[in-house]
C-alpha positions as CSV (number, residue, x, y, z in Angstrom):
1,M,213.5,183.3,28.3
2,M,215.0,180.4,26.4
3,L,217.6,180.0,29.2
4,A,214.8,179.8,31.8
5,L,212.9,177.1,29.8
6,A,216.1,175.1,29.3
7,G,216.7,175.2,33.1
8,I,213.2,173.9,33.8
9,G,213.5,171.1,31.2
10,A,216.8,170.0,32.8
11,A,215.2,169.9,36.2
12,L,212.3,167.8,35.0
13,A,214.7,165.4,33.3
14,Q,216.4,164.6,36.6
15,D,215.4,161.4,38.6
16,H,213.4,162.0,41.8
17,S,213.0,159.6,44.8
18,A,209.6,158.0,45.1
19,A,207.2,159.7,47.5
20,P,206.7,157.7,50.6
21,M,203.3,155.9,50.9
22,M,200.9,157.1,53.6
23,A,200.3,153.5,54.9
24,P,202.0,150.2,54.4
25,A,200.3,147.9,51.8
26,R,198.3,145.0,53.2
27,S,197.7,141.7,51.6
28,P,194.1,140.6,51.4
29,L,192.8,138.1,54.0
30,T,191.6,134.7,53.1
31,E,188.3,133.4,54.4
32,Q,190.1,131.4,57.1
33,G,192.3,134.4,58.0
34,W,189.2,136.6,58.4
35,S,187.5,134.0,60.5
36,D,190.6,133.7,62.8
37,L,190.8,137.5,63.1
38,S,187.1,138.0,63.9
39,T,187.0,135.2,66.5
40,R,186.9,137.0,69.9
41,S,189.2,135.7,72.5
42,G,190.1,132.6,70.6
43,R,193.3,130.7,71.4
44,I,196.4,131.2,69.2
45,S,198.2,127.9,69.6
46,D,197.1,124.4,69.0
47,A,196.0,122.3,72.0
48,D,199.2,120.1,72.3
49,S,201.5,123.2,72.3
50,I,199.4,124.9,75.0
51,V,199.5,121.8,77.2
52,D,203.3,121.4,76.7
53,Q,204.0,125.1,77.5
54,F,201.8,124.9,80.6
55,R,203.7,121.9,81.9
56,E,207.0,123.9,81.4
57,R,205.7,127.0,83.2
58,F,204.1,125.0,86.1
59,P,206.3,121.9,86.7
60,D,205.1,121.5,90.3
61,R,201.5,120.5,89.6
62,P,199.7,123.7,90.6
63,R,196.6,123.3,92.7
64,I,193.6,125.0,91.1
65,A,190.2,125.4,92.7
66,V,187.3,126.3,90.4
67,L,184.4,128.4,91.6
68,W,181.6,127.3,89.3
69,H,179.2,130.1,88.3
70,Q,180.3,132.3,91.2
71,A,183.0,134.8,92.2
72,L,184.6,135.6,95.5
73,S,182.4,137.9,97.6
74,D,183.6,141.4,98.4
75,R,182.7,140.8,102.0
76,V,185.1,139.1,104.3
77,S,182.6,137.8,106.9
78,D,179.1,136.6,107.2
79,W,178.5,138.9,110.1
80,Y,178.1,142.7,110.0
81,G,177.1,145.3,112.6
82,Y,174.1,147.6,112.5
83,H,175.2,149.8,115.4
84,R,177.6,150.1,118.3
85,T,176.9,151.1,121.9
86,T,179.6,152.4,124.2
87,L,179.1,152.9,128.0
88,A,181.6,154.9,130.1
89,M,181.6,155.4,133.8
90,S,184.0,157.1,136.3
91,G,184.1,157.2,140.1
92,K,186.0,158.7,143.0
93,S,185.9,158.0,146.7
94,S,187.9,159.0,149.8
95,Q,187.9,158.0,153.5
96,S,189.7,159.0,156.7
97,D,190.2,157.2,160.0
98,G,191.4,160.4,161.8
99,K,195.1,159.9,161.3
100,K,195.3,158.4,157.8
101,R,193.3,159.4,154.7
102,T,193.0,157.3,151.6
103,Q,191.6,158.2,148.2
104,Q,190.5,155.9,145.4
105,Q,189.6,156.7,141.8
106,G,188.7,154.5,138.9
107,N,187.3,154.5,135.4
108,V,185.2,151.8,133.7
109,A,184.4,151.6,130.0
110,A,182.5,149.0,128.1
111,G,181.4,148.6,124.5
112,V,178.7,146.5,122.9
113,Q,178.3,145.9,119.2
114,S,175.2,144.2,117.8
115,E,176.0,142.0,114.8
116,T,173.7,140.2,112.4
117,R,174.5,137.3,110.0
118,G,174.1,138.3,106.4
119,V,171.2,137.0,104.3
120,P,172.3,133.7,102.6
121,G,173.3,134.2,99.0
122,E,171.4,132.7,96.1
123,R,171.8,129.0,95.6
124,Q,174.7,128.2,93.4
125,K,173.7,127.5,89.8
126,E,174.1,123.9,88.8
127,T,177.0,123.2,86.4
128,S,176.7,120.6,83.7
129,F,178.8,117.5,84.5
130,A,180.0,117.5,80.9
131,L,181.3,121.1,81.2
132,R,183.1,120.1,84.5
133,D,184.5,117.0,82.9
134,G,185.9,118.9,79.9
135,L,187.6,121.6,81.9
136,I,188.9,119.4,84.8
137,G,190.1,116.6,82.5
138,T,192.1,119.1,80.3
139,F,193.8,120.7,83.2
140,Q,194.7,117.3,84.7
141,S,196.2,116.2,81.4
142,A,198.5,119.3,81.6
143,G,199.7,118.3,85.1
144,A,197.4,120.5,87.3
145,S,195.8,119.2,90.5
146,M,192.2,120.2,90.6
147,V,190.8,121.1,94.1
148,D,187.2,120.7,95.1
149,E,186.3,123.9,96.9
150,G,183.4,122.3,98.8
151,L,185.5,119.4,100.1
152,A,188.4,121.8,101.1
153,R,185.9,123.8,103.1
154,R,184.6,120.7,104.9
155,L,188.1,119.5,105.7
156,S,189.1,122.9,107.1
157,D,185.9,123.0,109.2
158,N,186.6,119.5,110.5
159,A,190.1,120.5,111.5
160,L,188.7,123.3,113.6
161,E,186.1,121.1,115.3
162,D,187.1,120.3,118.9
163,G,184.6,117.5,119.5
164,T,182.5,119.3,122.1
165,F,179.8,120.3,119.6
166,S,179.6,123.6,121.4
167,R,181.4,125.6,118.6
168,L,179.2,128.1,117.0
169,S,178.2,127.8,113.3
170,P,181.4,128.8,111.4
171,D,181.7,132.0,109.5
172,Q,181.3,130.6,105.9
173,L,183.2,133.4,104.1
174,R,186.2,133.2,106.4
175,L,186.1,129.4,106.3
176,Q,186.1,129.6,102.5
177,M,189.2,131.8,102.4
178,R,190.9,129.6,105.0
179,A,190.3,126.5,102.8
180,L,191.4,128.2,99.6
181,A,194.6,129.5,101.2
182,E,195.5,126.1,102.5
183,Y,194.5,123.8,99.7
184,A,194.8,125.8,96.5
185,D,197.5,127.8,94.7
186,Y,195.1,129.4,92.2
187,V,191.4,130.2,92.2
188,L,189.5,130.1,88.9
189,E,186.3,132.0,88.8
190,L,184.0,130.9,86.1
191,T,180.8,133.0,85.5
192,A,178.4,133.5,82.7
193,G,178.3,136.7,80.7
194,D,175.4,139.0,80.2
195,G,173.5,140.2,77.2
196,S,176.2,142.6,76.1
197,D,179.0,140.1,76.7
198,P,177.7,136.6,76.0
199,G,179.6,133.5,76.7
200,Y,181.9,133.0,79.7
201,R,184.0,135.2,82.0
202,V,187.2,133.7,83.5
203,R,189.4,135.2,86.2
204,V,192.3,133.5,87.8
205,L,193.7,134.7,91.2
206,S,196.8,133.7,93.1
207,T,196.3,132.8,96.8
208,E,200.0,133.3,97.4
209,N,200.1,137.1,96.8
210,A,196.5,138.0,95.8
211,T,197.4,139.0,92.3
212,V,195.2,138.7,89.2
213,V,196.9,136.1,87.0
214,T,194.5,136.5,84.0
215,T,191.0,137.7,83.1
216,F,189.1,137.4,79.9
217,S,185.8,136.7,78.3
218,T,185.1,134.2,75.5
219,T,182.4,132.2,73.7
220,A,184.6,129.1,74.2
221,E,184.0,127.7,70.8
222,P,186.8,125.5,69.3
223,P,188.7,126.8,66.2
224,E,187.0,126.0,62.9
225,S,189.7,123.6,62.0
226,E,188.9,121.4,65.1
227,K,185.1,121.5,64.7
228,E,183.5,118.2,63.6
229,S,181.6,118.4,60.4
230,H,180.0,116.1,57.9
231,W,178.9,116.2,54.2
232,V,175.2,115.6,53.9
233,A,173.6,114.6,50.6
234,T,170.6,116.9,49.8
235,S,168.4,117.4,46.8
236,S,170.6,120.3,45.8
237,G,173.9,118.5,46.2
238,Y,176.3,117.8,49.1
239,Q,176.3,120.4,51.9
240,K,178.9,120.7,54.7
241,R,177.2,120.9,58.1
242,D,179.0,121.4,61.4
243,M,178.2,119.3,64.4
244,P,176.9,121.2,67.5
245,V,179.6,122.1,70.0
246,S,179.1,120.0,73.1
247,L,179.5,121.2,76.7
248,S,182.5,118.9,77.1
249,Q,184.2,120.7,74.2
250,I,183.4,124.1,75.7
251,G,184.9,123.0,79.0
252,R,188.0,121.8,77.2
253,E,188.3,125.1,75.3
254,L,187.9,127.1,78.5
255,A,190.7,125.2,80.1
256,L,193.0,125.6,77.1
257,L,192.3,129.4,76.9
258,T,193.0,129.7,80.6
259,M,196.3,127.7,80.4
260,E,197.4,129.8,77.4
261,R,197.1,133.0,79.4
262,M,198.4,131.9,82.8
263,R,201.8,132.9,83.8
264,P,203.4,132.1,87.2
């Protein structure tokens, strides 16, 4: 019995390796760290770094067309068919002059399809000039060439005009794609989010190979460190108050977020 107790005491006296922790320790977040972590779809880098990196990735001044508050339609044409009618006929005839007999046989087929132009879509929502200015100016400062989709469509239509004024009204959807393929390298769709996903939705497409370059949603608010604020004297002391974010700032932020995510 004494020997057994001595063996147990010797075992307890030996050093043992520490048991591994179930999860690595985490240092507590600061208020600024928590704010950065909880900001949805915020940019990671500062504005100057984003612009410099964009210039390096796209040195050839990429042409970007912006679709303001709209996305490309799933349809490829304004026209669509309700029904199709096919008519087929066949005939056979023969004749003889007593010595020589000839025989003729023929088939005729014809098809008719009735097409109707689609109902015009809703009028495009007006976009604030300040929002356009913030987004376009920021892209231009990074070396991008901004394409006006409406003007590109008009130029493409004018190139197709033969001067006889007999050409039918052009297919608007096909005309749009012809213009984008000719005048733009990338198409940026900017649409507003819904109740479950407020803010803005951005999708960038390549006209060269029809790939999705990037897609994301964001509230487009600048980082806390870049928001303008003032100290206001009140009856209870000085209070820090943030200035409202302008539409121009939102446009700038949308451009920076897009540039940060774009890869050639």
